[in-house]
C-alpha positions in Angstrom: 1.0 41.4 42.1 3.3 42.0 39.2 5.8 39.5 40.6 3.1 37.0 41.2 1.7 37.2 37.7 5.2 36.9 36.1 5.9 33.8 38.2 2.6 32.1 37.2 3.3 32.9 33.5 6.7 31.2 33.4 5.4 27.6 33.3 3.0 28.5 30.4 5.8 30.2 28.5 8.0 27.1 29.0 5.3 24.8 27.8 4.6 26.9 24.7 8.3 26.9 23.8 8.5 23.2 24.3 5.5 22.6 22.2 6.9 24.8 19.4 10.2 22.9 19.5 8.3 19.6 19.2 6.3 20.6 16.2 8.6 22.6 13.8 7.1 24.4 10.9 6.5 22.3 7.8 7.9 22.5 5.2 11.2 23.7 6.6 13.3 22.9 3.5 12.8 22.0 -0.1 10.5 19.0 -0.8 11.8 16.1 -3.0 9.2 14.8 -5.4 10.4 11.4 -6.6 9.4 10.5 -10.1 10.2 6.8 -10.6 10.8 7.1 -14.3 13.2 8.9 -16.6 12.4 12.5 -17.7 10.0 13.0 -20.6 7.3 10.5 -19.9 3.8 11.0 -18.6 4.7 10.3 -14.9 7.4 13.0 -15.3 5.0 15.5 -17.0 2.3 15.1 -14.4 4.8 15.2 -11.5 6.4 18.5 -12.8 3.0 20.1 -13.2 2.1 19.1 -9.6 5.4 20.4 -8.3 5.0 23.7 -10.2 1.5 24.3 -8.8 2.2 23.1 -5.2 5.4 24.9 -4.5 3.9 28.4 -4.1 1.1 27.1 -1.9 3.5 25.3 0.4 6.0 28.1 0.4 8.9 25.9 -0.5 10.8 24.7 -3.6 9.8 21.3 -4.9 12.7 19.4 -6.4 11.6 16.8 -9.0 14.0 13.9 -8.8 13.9 11.2 -11.5 14.7 7.7 -10.1 13.9 5.2 -12.8 14.5 1.5 -12.7 12.8 -1.9 -12.1 9.4 -0.9 -13.2 9.2 2.2 -11.0 9.9 0.0 -7.9 13.3 1.7 -7.1 11.8 5.1 -6.8 8.9 3.8 -4.8 11.2 1.9 -2.4 13.2 5.1 -1.9 10.1 7.0 -0.7 8.8 4.1 1.4 12.1 4.1 3.3 12.5 7.9 3.5 12.1 9.8 6.7 8.4 10.4 7.2 8.6 14.2 7.7 6.8 15.4 4.6 9.9 16.3 2.7 10.0 13.3 0.4 7.0 12.4 -1.7 6.3 10.0 -4.6 4.4 10.2 -7.9 2.7 6.9 -7.4 1.3 5.2 -10.5 -0.4 2.2 -12.1 3.1 0.8 -12.6 4.6 1.2 -9.1 1.3 0.5 -7.3 -0.4 -1.7 -9.8 1.5 -3.9 -12.2 5.1 -4.1 -10.9 4.2 -5.5 -7.4 2.8 -8.6 -9.2 5.8 -9.3 -11.4 8.9 -8.1 -9.5 9.9 -10.3 -6.6 11.0 -8.7 -3.3 10.3 -5.1 -4.4 11.1 -3.8 -0.9 7.8 -2.1 -0.1 4.2 -2.8 0.5 2.1 -0.7 -1.9 -0.6 -0.1 0.7 1.0 -0.4 4.2 4.2 1.6 3.5 2.4 4.7 2.0 -0.1 7.3 2.9 -1.9 7.9 -0.4 -2.9 11.6 -0.8 -4.6 12.3 -4.1 -5.1 11.1 -7.7 -3.5 13.6 -10.0 -4.4 12.2 -13.4 -5.9 9.2 -15.2 -5.4 8.9 -18.9 -5.9 6.3 -21.6 -2.9 5.1 -23.7 -2.8 5.2 -27.5 -1.3 2.9 -30.1 1.3 5.0 -31.9 3.4 4.2 -34.9 6.2 5.9 -36.8 4.9 8.3 -39.4 6.3 6.1 -42.3 4.6 3.0 -41.0 2.8 1.1 -43.8 -0.5 0.8 -41.8 -2.5 4.0 -42.3 -5.2 3.1 -39.8 -6.0 0.6 -37.0 -7.6 -2.0 -39.3 -4.5 -2.1 -41.6 -2.3 -2.4 -38.5 -4.2 -5.4 -37.2 -4.2 -7.0 -40.6 -0.5 -6.5 -41.0 0.2 -7.9 -37.5 -1.9 -11.0 -38.1 -0.2 -11.6 -41.4 3.3 -11.3 -40.0 2.2 -13.1 -36.8 4.2 -10.6 -34.7 4.0 -7.0 -33.2 7.1 -5.1 -32.3 6.6 -2.4 -29.7 8.9 -0.1 -27.7 8.4 -0.3 -23.9 9.4 2.3 -21.4 10.0 -0.4 -18.8 8.9 -3.8 -18.0 5.8 -3.7 -15.8 4.2 -0.4 -17.0 0.5 -0.3 -17.8 1.4 0.4 -21.4 3.6 -2.8 -21.5 0.8 -4.8 -20.1 -1.6 -3.3 -22.7 0.7 -4.3 -25.5 1.0 -7.9 -24.3 -2.8 -8.0 -24.0 -3.2 -6.6 -27.5 -1.0 -9.3 -28.9 -3.0 -12.0 -27.1 -6.2 -10.6 -28.4 -4.9 -10.6 -31.9 -3.3 -14.1 -31.5 0.2 -12.9 -32.3 3.5 -12.7 -30.5 4.6 -9.4 -29.1 8.3 -8.5 -29.2 9.0 -5.8 -26.6 12.0 -3.6 -27.0 12.7 -2.3 -23.5 14.1 1.1 -22.7 14.9 3.1 -19.5 12.0 5.5 -19.8 9.4 6.6 -22.4 11.6 9.5 -23.6 14.2 7.3 -25.3 11.5 4.9 -26.4 9.6 7.6 -28.2 12.8 8.9 -29.8 13.5 5.6 -31.4 9.9 5.2 -32.6 9.9 8.7 -34.1 13.2 7.8 -35.8 11.7 4.6 -37.2 14.1 2.3 -35.3 11.1 0.6 -33.6 7.8 0.7 -35.5 5.4 1.4 -32.7 4.6 2.0 -29.0 1.6 2.1 -26.7 1.9 5.3 -24.6 -0.4 7.4 -22.5 -1.5 10.7 -24.0 0.3 13.3 -21.9 3.7 12.4 -23.3 2.4 11.7 -26.8 0.1 14.6 -27.5 2.8 16.9 -28.9 4.2 14.2 -31.1 0.7 13.3 -32.5 -0.1 17.0 -33.2 3.3 17.6 -34.9 2.9 14.6 -37.1 6.1 12.9 -35.9 4.0 10.0 -34.7 0.7 8.7 -36.0 -2.0 7.6 -33.5 -4.1 4.6 -34.7 -6.4 3.9 -31.7 -7.1 4.6 -28.1 -7.2 1.8 -25.6 -10.1 3.4 -23.7 -13.8 3.0 -23.0 -14.7 5.9 -25.2 -13.1 8.4 -27.7 -11.1 11.3 -26.3 -12.3 14.9 -26.8 -8.6 15.7 -27.6 -8.8 13.5 -30.7 -12.5 12.9 -31.5 -11.6 11.2 -34.8 -9.4 8.6 -33.2 -11.2 5.3 -32.8 -11.0 3.0 -29.7 -9.6 -0.5 -29.9 -13.1 -1.8 -29.1 -14.4 -0.1 -32.2 -11.7 -2.0 -34.1 -13.1 -5.3 -32.6 -10.7 -6.0 -29.8 -11.7 -5.7 -26.2 -8.4 -4.3 -24.9 -9.0 -1.4 -22.5 -6.4 0.2 -20.3 -5.7 3.4 -18.4 -2.6 4.9 -16.8 -3.0 6.8 -13.5 -0.7 9.0 -11.4 -1.1 10.3 -7.9 0.7 11.7 -4.9 1.8 9.6 -2.0 4.0 9.9 1.1 5.7 7.5 3.6 3.1 5.9 5.8 4.3 7.4 9.1 4.0 11.0 7.8 2.3 13.0 10.6 -1.4 13.6 10.1 -1.2 17.4 10.1 1.3 17.3 7.2 -0.9 14.9 5.3 -3.9 17.1 5.9 -2.0 20.1 4.5 -0.8 18.2 1.5 -4.3 16.9 0.8 -5.8 20.4 1.1 -3.2 22.0 -1.1 -3.3 19.3 -3.7 -7.1 19.4 -3.9 -6.7 23.1 -4.2 -4.5 23.0 -7.3 -6.7 20.3 -8.9 -9.7 22.7 -8.5 -7.9 25.5 -10.3 -9.3 26.1 -13.8 -5.8 26.5 -15.2 -4.6 23.2 -13.8 -7.7 21.3 -14.8 -7.4 22.8 -18.3 -3.8 21.7 -18.5 -4.7 18.2 -17.3 -7.5 18.0 -19.9 -5.0 19.0 -22.6 -2.8 16.1 -21.5 -5.6 13.6 -21.6 -7.5 13.5 -18.4 -8.3 15.6 -15.2 -9.0 13.4 -12.2 -12.2 13.1 -10.1 -11.9 15.0 -6.7 -11.2 12.0 -4.6 -10.3 12.0 -0.9 -7.2 10.2 0.4 -9.5 7.3 1.4 -11.0 7.1 -2.1 -7.6 7.2 -3.7 -6.3 4.5 -1.4 -9.4 2.3 -2.2 -8.8 2.8 -5.9 -5.1 1.7 -5.6 -6.2 -1.4 -3.7 -8.6 -2.3 -6.4 -6.1 -1.6 -9.2 -3.4 -3.6 -7.4 -5.7 -6.6 -7.5 -7.0 -6.1 -11.0 -3.7 -5.2 -12.7 -1.8 -7.8 -10.8 -4.2 -10.5 -12.0 -3.9 -9.2 -15.6 -0.1 -9.1 -15.4 0.1 -12.7 -14.1 -2.4 -14.0 -16.7 -0.4 -12.3 -19.4 2.8 -14.0 -18.2 4.8 -10.8 -17.8 8.2 -11.4 -16.3 11.0 -9.0 -15.3 14.1 -9.0 -17.5 
């Protein structure tokens, strides 16, 4: 009897071992989180917060890797072409999956077909910021000065960002030219605005909050539907008489062929960190906690933004440099 039972068990043991070999434990090594912008900007801030919170839940180190260039398309292309094993992820954004696909030819990826979109991490309005010694003390003075000089000069983190598009649309609404001073990331752009080398910038709140509160930059208006609870005294551009509304958004995406069990785990853990009071409070401090969307809802949102922002970018005549 004993021999017979042992003999019958062998095939089952072999099958279990084979199954285990075919489905190795994930994650089995550190996870790369690609941020397609230079350090210091909102994409970087949101990405590092997500990595910090996800790492202990996944039981692996998350390595944030900044890959700036070509309106976030270089970093997005890297992830689209990466091995789809759950060890390379992207902080997708309104730049890489909204504006840039409309203005950069041959970006090397399809924003929808080449990615599995997991979750929205943050959505935040941009603010019009000026150096603290700027002659305009409020938004009305800024608009009057711009119309008088028939030009606005704004620092731009990269061609194709939602903030760049917002600046071009602001100039069009005012009837003036916009001179964009282009940088490789919002960090160096903010540094030059703080130093007074460039008079202003449109930037999303997470990377600007500290500078506003310290007084190194002056916020004149938000480009949002409503005022922000962070700065209740800061008017919107609509209140100033210009219908220019914008929002930057950031999410988590993986290569399209990533196995379903890995995507399910990533979705579960990401939704878990976004439900934590500490994480939500931190995102609120940065300008906006996201709605609890499913992967399908985030994907549908990206598709709609791809169409909307692409149309706005083409109408604004934005071209890569």
